[in-house]
KOLMAR-79352 format. One record per residue (C-alpha): residue in three letters; y, z, x. Coordinates in nm, 4 decimals, always signed. Example, Ala and Ser with C-alpha at 12.3 -4.5 7.8 and 13.67 -1.06 7.14 Angstrom:
2
<r ala,<-0.4500,+0.7800,+1.2300>>,
<r ser,<-0.1060,+0.7140,+1.3670>>,
# end
This chain:
327
<r met,<+59.1666,-2.8722,+9.3000>>,
<r lys,<+58.9939,-3.2077,+9.5396>>,
<r tyr,<+59.2948,-3.4191,+9.4414>>,
<r gln,<+59.5311,-3.1191,+9.6139>>,
<r leu,<+59.2797,-3.0772,+9.9516>>,
<r phe,<+59.3304,-3.4679,+9.9926>>,
<r leu,<+59.6727,-3.4673,+9.9747>>,
<r leu,<+59.8150,-3.2040,+10.2043>>,
<r phe,<+59.4575,-3.3609,+10.4486>>,
<r phe,<+59.6882,-3.6937,+10.4033>>,
<r ile,<+60.0341,-3.5002,+10.4198>>,
<r thr,<+59.8405,-3.3637,+10.7718>>,
<r gln,<+59.7269,-3.7096,+10.8944>>,
<r ser,<+60.1055,-3.8533,+10.8347>>,
<r gly,<+60.2266,-3.6065,+11.0019>>,
<r phe,<+60.0015,-3.6580,+11.3006>>,
<r cys,<+60.0141,-3.9989,+11.3002>>,
<r gln,<+60.3914,-3.9871,+11.3059>>,
<r leu,<+60.4018,-3.7258,+11.5778>>,
<r glu,<+60.1818,-3.8921,+11.7985>>,
<r lys,<+60.4212,-4.2258,+11.7452>>,
<r asn,<+60.7073,-4.0769,+11.8164>>,
<r val,<+60.5763,-3.8990,+12.1728>>,
<r ser,<+60.4927,-4.3076,+12.2877>>,
<r glu,<+60.7920,-4.3961,+12.1805>>,
<r tyr,<+60.9790,-4.0599,+12.3909>>,
<r ala,<+60.7249,-4.2207,+12.6487>>,
<r lys,<+60.8590,-4.5626,+12.6044>>,
<r ser,<+61.2359,-4.4343,+12.6846>>,
<r ile,<+61.0878,-4.3685,+13.0622>>,
<r ser,<+61.1030,-4.7697,+13.1822>>,
<r ser,<+61.0773,-4.9030,+13.5671>>,
<r lys,<+61.4566,-4.9971,+13.4867>>,
<r glu,<+61.6305,-4.7100,+13.4376>>,
<r leu,<+61.3870,-4.5379,+13.7432>>,
<r lys,<+61.4783,-4.8534,+13.9636>>,
<r glu,<+61.8064,-4.7394,+13.9015>>,
<r leu,<+61.8341,-4.3881,+13.9128>>,
<r leu,<+61.5870,-4.4409,+14.2647>>,
<r tyr,<+61.8480,-4.6873,+14.3902>>,
<r val,<+62.1236,-4.4924,+14.4474>>,
<r tyr,<+61.9732,-4.1578,+14.5109>>,
<r ala,<+61.8033,-4.2816,+14.7852>>,
<r ser,<+62.1814,-4.4596,+14.9078>>,
<r asp,<+62.3020,-4.3709,+15.2160>>,
<r tyr,<+62.5444,-4.2193,+15.0159>>,
<r phe,<+62.3270,-3.8802,+15.0248>>,
<r glu,<+62.2648,-3.9500,+15.4080>>,
<r gly,<+61.9255,-3.7924,+15.3672>>,
<r arg,<+61.9590,-3.4704,+15.1340>>,
<r glu,<+61.9275,-3.2555,+15.4858>>,
<r thr,<+61.8981,-2.9107,+15.2891>>,
<r gly,<+62.2970,-2.7554,+15.3488>>,
<r lys,<+62.4399,-3.0652,+15.4986>>,
<r arg,<+62.7059,-3.2534,+15.2823>>,
<r gly,<+62.4103,-3.5166,+15.1642>>,
<r gln,<+62.1873,-3.2379,+14.9799>>,
<r his,<+62.5134,-3.0795,+14.8552>>,
<r lys,<+62.5871,-3.4421,+14.6726>>,
<r ala,<+62.2442,-3.5143,+14.5798>>,
<r val,<+62.2502,-3.1553,+14.3867>>,
<r asp,<+62.6401,-3.2420,+14.2055>>,
<r phe,<+62.4373,-3.6296,+14.0591>>,
<r ile,<+62.1521,-3.4479,+13.9131>>,
<r arg,<+62.4205,-3.2393,+13.7607>>,
<r gln,<+62.5705,-3.4298,+13.6157>>,
<r phe,<+62.2855,-3.6304,+13.5039>>,
<r tyr,<+62.2253,-3.3206,+13.3146>>,
<r ile,<+62.5316,-3.2993,+13.1924>>,
<r lys,<+62.5398,-3.5694,+13.0621>>,
<r his,<+62.2257,-3.6130,+12.8368>>,
<r asn,<+62.3085,-3.2888,+12.6978>>,
<r val,<+61.9889,-3.0590,+12.8935>>,
<r thr,<+62.1397,-2.7169,+12.9243>>,
<r pro,<+62.1563,-2.4885,+13.2653>>,
<r ala,<+61.9393,-2.2639,+13.3174>>,
<r lys,<+62.0676,-1.8535,+13.2589>>,
<r gly,<+62.1566,-1.6892,+13.5504>>,
<r thr,<+62.2317,-2.0192,+13.7241>>,
<r glu,<+62.5722,-2.1318,+13.9009>>,
<r tyr,<+62.6344,-2.3486,+13.5965>>,
<r tyr,<+62.2976,-2.5123,+13.7117>>,
<r phe,<+62.2374,-2.3689,+14.0559>>,
<r gln,<+62.0660,-2.1286,+14.2077>>,
<r ser,<+62.2475,-2.1464,+14.5096>>,
<r met,<+62.0789,-1.9173,+14.8297>>,
<r thr,<+62.1122,-1.8802,+15.1519>>,
<r leu,<+61.8017,-1.9647,+15.4028>>,
<r asn,<+61.7835,-1.9371,+15.7734>>,
<r ile,<+61.6299,-2.2192,+15.8900>>,
<r lys,<+61.5493,-2.1745,+16.2874>>,
<r gly,<+61.7806,-1.8758,+16.3288>>,
<r glu,<+62.1070,-2.0397,+16.1644>>,
<r asp,<+62.2074,-1.9242,+15.8587>>,
<r val,<+62.2170,-2.2886,+15.5669>>,
<r lys,<+62.4249,-2.2463,+15.2419>>,
<r thr,<+62.1862,-2.4471,+14.9765>>,
<r glu,<+62.0623,-2.4664,+14.6272>>,
<r asn,<+61.8242,-2.5228,+14.3763>>,
<r val,<+61.8820,-2.7268,+14.0322>>,
<r val,<+61.7520,-2.6084,+13.7432>>,
<r ala,<+61.7810,-2.6919,+13.3708>>,
<r ile,<+61.6164,-2.6053,+13.0457>>,
<r ile,<+61.4845,-2.7142,+12.7664>>,
<r glu,<+61.3954,-2.4151,+12.5618>>,
<r gly,<+61.1126,-2.3929,+12.2903>>,
<r ser,<+61.1111,-2.4522,+12.0009>>,
<r lys,<+60.8153,-2.2004,+11.8505>>,
<r tyr,<+60.7572,-2.0511,+12.2126>>,
<r pro,<+61.0623,-2.0664,+12.3785>>,
<r asp,<+60.9709,-1.7125,+12.5748>>,
<r glu,<+60.6861,-1.9161,+12.7296>>,
<r tyr,<+60.7577,-2.1960,+12.9765>>,
<r ile,<+60.6205,-2.5384,+13.1413>>,
<r ile,<+60.8325,-2.5588,+13.5175>>,
<r leu,<+60.8421,-2.9384,+13.6112>>,
<r ser,<+60.9206,-2.9622,+14.0241>>,
<r ser,<+60.9860,-3.1848,+14.2773>>,
<r his,<+61.2010,-3.1629,+14.5820>>,
<r leu,<+61.5890,-3.2866,+14.6276>>,
<r asp,<+61.6159,-3.2723,+14.9694>>,
<r his,<+61.4905,-3.5031,+15.2424>>,
<r ile,<+61.5391,-3.5255,+15.6618>>,
<r gly,<+61.8680,-3.6464,+15.6530>>,
<r ile,<+61.9758,-3.7866,+15.9900>>,
<r glu,<+61.7496,-3.8105,+16.2876>>,
<r asn,<+61.9318,-4.0450,+16.5880>>,
<r gly,<+62.2315,-4.1252,+16.3820>>,
<r ile,<+61.9893,-4.2778,+16.1935>>,
<r ile,<+61.9558,-4.1715,+15.7932>>,
<r asn,<+61.6252,-4.1512,+15.6451>>,
<r asn,<+61.6871,-4.1855,+15.2727>>,
<r gly,<+61.3731,-4.0802,+15.1436>>,
<r ala,<+61.3027,-4.3223,+14.8176>>,
<r asp,<+60.9454,-4.1856,+14.7814>>,
<r asp,<+61.0239,-3.8908,+14.9938>>,
<r asp,<+61.0784,-3.7348,+14.7448>>,
<r gly,<+61.3162,-3.9330,+14.5249>>,
<r ser,<+61.0820,-4.0665,+14.3359>>,
<r gly,<+60.9828,-3.7852,+14.1968>>,
<r thr,<+61.3464,-3.6517,+14.1080>>,
<r val,<+61.3679,-4.0008,+13.9744>>,
<r ala,<+61.0759,-3.8929,+13.7732>>,
<r met,<+61.1849,-3.5829,+13.6586>>,
<r leu,<+61.4820,-3.6860,+13.5296>>,
<r glu,<+61.4159,-3.9547,+13.3230>>,
<r ile,<+61.1682,-3.7064,+13.1413>>,
<r ala,<+61.4264,-3.4560,+13.0805>>,
<r glu,<+61.6225,-3.7107,+12.9473>>,
<r ala,<+61.2692,-3.8819,+12.7053>>,
<r phe,<+61.1965,-3.4238,+12.5867>>,
<r gln,<+61.6159,-3.4295,+12.4663>>,
<r lys,<+61.5531,-3.6877,+12.2523>>,
<r ala,<+61.2753,-3.5824,+12.1044>>,
<r val,<+61.5278,-3.2636,+12.0696>>,
<r thr,<+61.7905,-3.4622,+11.9189>>,
<r glu,<+61.4857,-3.5684,+11.6421>>,
<r gly,<+61.4006,-3.2417,+11.6112>>,
<r leu,<+61.1101,-3.2744,+11.7636>>,
<r gly,<+61.1276,-3.0741,+12.0327>>,
<r pro,<+60.8714,-2.8762,+12.2790>>,
<r lys,<+60.7349,-2.6180,+12.1137>>,
<r arg,<+60.7294,-2.4034,+12.5022>>,
<r ser,<+61.0130,-2.4520,+12.6818>>,
<r ile,<+61.0646,-2.6899,+12.9977>>,
<r ile,<+61.1712,-2.6108,+13.3485>>,
<r phe,<+61.3161,-2.9019,+13.5615>>,
<r leu,<+61.3282,-2.7180,+13.8772>>,
<r his,<+61.4776,-3.0006,+14.1739>>,
<r val,<+61.4061,-2.6963,+14.4934>>,
<r thr,<+61.5800,-2.7200,+14.8126>>,
<r gly,<+61.4631,-2.6437,+15.1735>>,
<r glu,<+61.0588,-2.8314,+15.0864>>,
<r glu,<+61.0699,-3.0287,+15.4321>>,
<r lys,<+61.2023,-2.7234,+15.6371>>,
<r gly,<+60.9089,-2.5188,+15.4844>>,
<r leu,<+60.8633,-2.5136,+15.1350>>,
<r leu,<+61.1804,-2.2947,+15.0764>>,
<r gly,<+61.3379,-2.3015,+14.7331>>,
<r ser,<+61.0233,-2.3066,+14.5677>>,
<r glu,<+60.9352,-1.9409,+14.7534>>,
<r tyr,<+61.3110,-1.8412,+14.6646>>,
<r tyr,<+61.2472,-1.8786,+14.3123>>,
<r ser,<+60.9145,-1.7547,+14.3397>>,
<r lys,<+61.0947,-1.4491,+14.4560>>,
<r asn,<+61.2963,-1.4838,+14.2356>>,
<r pro,<+61.2222,-1.6648,+13.9118>>,
<r leu,<+61.5372,-1.6953,+13.6716>>,
<r tyr,<+61.2770,-1.7018,+13.3646>>,
<r pro,<+60.8867,-1.4539,+13.4199>>,
<r leu,<+60.6650,-1.6197,+13.6329>>,
<r ala,<+60.4154,-1.4389,+13.3494>>,
<r lys,<+60.4857,-1.6029,+13.1679>>,
<r thr,<+60.5308,-1.9091,+13.3259>>,
<r met,<+60.2289,-2.1069,+13.1905>>,
<r thr,<+60.1859,-2.3834,+13.4530>>,
<r asp,<+60.3622,-2.5857,+13.7643>>,
<r leu,<+60.3762,-2.9874,+13.7221>>,
<r asn,<+60.4850,-3.1204,+14.0847>>,
<r ile,<+60.5711,-3.4506,+14.1985>>,
<r asp,<+60.6085,-3.5504,+14.5591>>,
<r met,<+60.6282,-3.8946,+14.6200>>,
<r ile,<+60.4116,-4.1372,+14.2851>>,
<r gly,<+60.5795,-4.3925,+14.3714>>,
<r arg,<+60.4410,-4.5795,+14.6354>>,
<r leu,<+60.0425,-4.7028,+14.7691>>,
<r asp,<+59.7936,-4.5498,+14.9848>>,
<r pro,<+59.6948,-4.7944,+15.2573>>,
<r lys,<+59.4272,-4.6655,+15.3511>>,
<r arg,<+59.2124,-4.6274,+15.0169>>,
<r ile,<+58.9390,-4.8958,+15.0256>>,
<r asp,<+58.9818,-4.9757,+14.6622>>,
<r lys,<+59.3032,-5.1499,+14.6742>>,
<r asp,<+59.3656,-5.0631,+14.3171>>,
<r pro,<+59.6896,-5.0021,+14.2569>>,
<r asn,<+59.6515,-4.7874,+13.9841>>,
<r tyr,<+59.5766,-4.4921,+14.1069>>,
<r ile,<+59.7338,-4.1159,+14.1484>>,
<r tyr,<+59.6162,-3.8391,+14.3591>>,
<r leu,<+59.5865,-3.5613,+14.1930>>,
<r ile,<+59.5893,-3.1787,+14.3721>>,
<r gly,<+59.4970,-2.8294,+14.2336>>,
<r ser,<+59.4775,-2.9121,+13.8907>>,
<r asp,<+59.1189,-2.7219,+13.8552>>,
<r arg,<+59.1663,-2.4265,+14.1448>>,
<r ile,<+59.3055,-2.1897,+13.8861>>,
<r ser,<+59.2304,-2.3546,+13.5914>>,
<r gln,<+58.9677,-2.5737,+13.4778>>,
<r glu,<+59.1374,-2.5680,+13.1257>>,
<r leu,<+59.4460,-2.7560,+13.3165>>,
<r his,<+59.2079,-3.0152,+13.4457>>,
<r glu,<+59.0389,-3.0590,+13.1499>>,
<r ile,<+59.3702,-3.1662,+12.9295>>,
<r ser,<+59.4979,-3.3426,+13.2176>>,
<r glu,<+59.1540,-3.5938,+13.1789>>,
<r ala,<+59.1332,-3.6034,+12.8358>>,
<r ile,<+59.5496,-3.6804,+12.8273>>,
<r asn,<+59.5270,-3.9842,+13.0905>>,
<r glu,<+59.1978,-4.1022,+12.9361>>,
<r lys,<+59.3705,-4.1019,+12.5714>>,
<r tyr,<+59.7339,-4.2464,+12.6571>>,
<r thr,<+59.7566,-4.3559,+13.0459>>,
<r gln,<+59.4563,-4.4946,+13.2439>>,
<r ile,<+59.5245,-4.4133,+13.5745>>,
<r lys,<+59.2543,-4.3746,+13.7882>>,
<r leu,<+59.2613,-4.0142,+13.8875>>,
<r asp,<+59.1773,-3.9684,+14.2187>>,
<r tyr,<+59.0708,-3.6133,+14.3999>>,
<r thr,<+59.0177,-3.6740,+14.7120>>,
<r phe,<+59.3114,-3.4677,+14.9067>>,
<r asn,<+59.1822,-3.2121,+14.6460>>,
<r asp,<+58.8579,-3.0784,+14.8565>>,
<r glu,<+58.9319,-2.7653,+14.9560>>,
<r asn,<+58.7582,-2.8710,+15.2843>>,
<r asp,<+59.0393,-3.1798,+15.2940>>,
<r pro,<+59.1812,-3.1415,+15.6400>>,
<r asn,<+59.5207,-3.2781,+15.5472>>,
<r arg,<+59.5499,-2.9359,+15.3963>>,
<r phe,<+59.7865,-3.1198,+15.1075>>,
<r tyr,<+59.6947,-2.8598,+14.8443>>,
<r glu,<+59.9337,-2.6450,+15.0671>>,
<r arg,<+60.1787,-2.8512,+15.1714>>,
<r ser,<+60.3807,-2.9145,+14.8448>>,
<r asp,<+60.6052,-2.7411,+14.6345>>,
<r his,<+60.3385,-2.6095,+14.3747>>,
<r tyr,<+60.1647,-2.3709,+14.6379>>,
<r asn,<+60.4484,-2.0706,+14.5469>>,
<r phe,<+60.3135,-2.1384,+14.1690>>,
<r ala,<+59.9891,-2.1088,+14.2772>>,
<r lys,<+59.9647,-1.8308,+14.5052>>,
<r lys,<+60.1502,-1.6739,+14.2288>>,
<r asn,<+59.7579,-1.7137,+13.9786>>,
<r ile,<+60.0166,-2.0079,+13.8399>>,
<r pro,<+59.8261,-2.3251,+13.6552>>,
<r val,<+59.9891,-2.5988,+13.8618>>,
<r ile,<+59.8738,-2.9924,+13.9246>>,
<r phe,<+60.0675,-3.1857,+14.2503>>,
<r tyr,<+60.1170,-3.5475,+14.1778>>,
<r phe,<+60.1195,-3.7533,+14.4791>>,
<r asn,<+60.0060,-4.1160,+14.5431>>,
<r gly,<+59.9341,-4.0120,+14.9462>>,
<r thr,<+60.1311,-4.0690,+15.2538>>,
<r his,<+60.2065,-4.4964,+15.4409>>,
<r glu,<+60.4198,-4.5673,+15.7363>>,
<r asp,<+60.7133,-4.4840,+15.5781>>,
<r tyr,<+60.6612,-4.1800,+15.5504>>,
<r his,<+60.9447,-3.9654,+15.7460>>,
<r gln,<+61.0814,-4.3116,+15.8377>>,
<r pro,<+61.4061,-4.5143,+15.7584>>,
<r thr,<+61.2137,-4.7420,+15.6748>>,
<r asp,<+61.0884,-4.4891,+15.3470>>,
<r thr,<+61.3500,-4.7388,+15.1084>>,
<r pro,<+61.3242,-4.7927,+14.7051>>,
<r asp,<+61.3132,-5.2135,+14.7968>>,
<r lys,<+60.9752,-5.0687,+14.8894>>,
<r ile,<+60.8408,-4.8768,+14.6017>>,
<r asn,<+60.6108,-5.0065,+14.2931>>,
<r tyr,<+60.8668,-4.9550,+14.0079>>,
<r glu,<+60.5436,-5.0268,+13.7635>>,
<r met,<+60.3190,-4.7238,+13.8832>>,
<r leu,<+60.6467,-4.5328,+13.9317>>,
<r glu,<+60.6751,-4.5591,+13.5585>>,
<r lys,<+60.3087,-4.5709,+13.4716>>,
<r arg,<+60.2655,-4.1587,+13.6500>>,
<r thr,<+60.6188,-4.1006,+13.5182>>,
<r his,<+60.4279,-4.1865,+13.1964>>,
<r leu,<+60.1204,-3.9541,+13.2435>>,
<r ile,<+60.3032,-3.6252,+13.3816>>,
<r phe,<+60.5292,-3.6474,+13.0767>>,
<r tyr,<+60.2221,-3.6456,+12.8564>>,
<r thr,<+60.0827,-3.3958,+13.0086>>,
<r ala,<+60.3730,-3.1943,+12.9799>>,
<r trp,<+60.3833,-3.2602,+12.6290>>,
<r glu,<+60.0438,-3.1428,+12.5552>>,
<r leu,<+60.1285,-2.8268,+12.7468>>,
<r ala,<+60.4303,-2.7586,+12.5776>>,
<r asn,<+60.2990,-2.8215,+12.2124>>,
<r arg,<+59.9480,-2.7497,+12.1735>>,
<r glu,<+59.9119,-2.3687,+12.0305>>,
<r glu,<+59.7371,-2.1355,+12.2589>>,
<r arg,<+59.7671,-2.1203,+12.6638>>,
<r ile,<+59.5873,-2.2409,+12.8659>>,
<r lys,<+59.3173,-2.0224,+13.0378>>,
<r leu,<+59.2695,-1.9177,+13.3739>>,
<r lys,<+58.9647,-1.8468,+13.5783>>,
<r leu,<+58.8076,-1.5915,+13.5785>>,
<r asn,<+58.8602,-1.4286,+13.9366>>,
# end
């Protein structure tokens, strides 16, 4: 009997160690080199600043769709081959635009969902000058693409996530969080079954206003607002894998910047879905033509993307849903 128990323990531990090894290998597939290659394309003049409803934004959604096709990531149900089309009223004008939504279905809990979100749009062309938005939010967009590729690699090796992961690229963020609002009102998958939203908006630069000039940081916003357990999981995952300084400066409910209400996670938080907003802070190139891919800190973009990947992996594979705070 003791031998059988030892053998069971050995097999279990061996499987666990192998899984841990594979998780790290999948994370390593997210590289600064590939992030840079993607971002130099996505933040190029070809996309004309990606303003919602304009020609460049439609080019951008096609670029994202082609990436998912290439990497065999499935279109979300209810989409027009990855596109969730909508007509938004922007300053009195009807604008046709679209979210891009892909999914990797869970192996054990396919009807429970983790959303990863980032906005695909930017502010377009102003005074004849293209605003390429490398950090805002090209950095979040390419991070999501690399995370999706890493998860799909796990799927092909028989280690796909237990819960389904939705990759939600939203439009109209710069016009007032409109694409995420549209999804929250017209969800492709039940919000009641959506466990969390990990929102990525500007993770490629450094905040020049930080007294601590160490680049090894990320601002986290919202992680403890709806679920203390989500906050604790986030902290533990970072300590185990990435050791980034998690800075909660902008999570203060009295923060005058009110960043908690200024990116796409907020539309999910309003539905009582736990969220984490990953953010590097603003800088002198925010909403300027000078927000270009040559100014991205690709080492930190990689490391921050690893943190988000590991966090998503844990949330997607744990046995229990995270608990909400009692109201």
